[in-house]
N, C-alpha and C positions, 0 to 999 in steps of 0.2 A: 504494500500500500504506500502511496505517496505521502509526503509530509502534509500536503494540503488536505488529503483525504483523512488523515489522522486528526488534523486540526478541526475539520468539519465534524468528525465523529464526536470529539470532545465538546464542541460547541453545541451540538444537538443534544447530547446528554445533559449538559448544563441548562439548556433551554427547557427541556422537559421538566427538570426538577424545579427550575425557577417559575415556570408557568403553573405548576401544581402548588407551589408554595403560596402563590398569590390568590389561589382559589380556596373555596370552602374545603374542609377535610374530606368530604365525601364526593367532591367534584371529580370529573374526568376531563381529559383533553384528547384531541385527535392528533395523530402524528403530523398532520398538516399544520397544526398550530405551531409546532416546533420548527417545521420546515420553513414556514413563513417568517418566524422570528429570526432565523439564522440567515435567510436569503437576503442579500443586499442589493440586488438588481431591481429592475422594473419588470412588469408583466408577470407571467406565470412561470418564470424560471424556477420558482420554489418547488415545482412538481418533480424536478430531477432529484430533489432531496427527500422525497417521500420514502423510498426504500431504505436509504441510509437512516432516516428517522425511525423507521420500524426496527431496524437492526440496533440502533441506539437504545430503544425501549427494551429490546431483548437483553442487551447487556445489563441494563438497569434491573431487569427481572432477576438475572443471575446474581447480581450484587445484593438482592433483597430490598431494593429501594422502591420498586413499583410493581404493579400487577397489570397484565393485559387482559381486557375483557372483550367478549362478544355477546351481545344480547344480555348483558348484565352478569354473565358467568365468567369466571376466571378461566383463561385458556393458556396453554403452553405456547410461547412465541413461535416455535417451529411448526406448530399445527394450525396456527391462525391463518385463515384464508379470507380475503375480503376485508371489509371495514373493521377496524379495531378501535378501542378506547384505552387510554392509559390512566391509571389512578394510583394514589398512594397505597402502600400495603396496609391492609386492615387487620 
């Protein structure tokens, strides 16, 4: 992985945690929230950060920081297909 890729990964992880910190304890965020927070350009270039944002959420799950849900149920990052939400560990 390139240095800029690692930097984006760290920025996405921080963005996820910061976004959750600013919300109610039971609130969730979408990976797109983190992608938009990190993306510095104009337009919809943040979409290219969606998969990296999902991977960042997966790393935070492994670290015990967050949970990934679908339909309100906790799911394993590797098994999640389609839209996901990210929340603090309960």
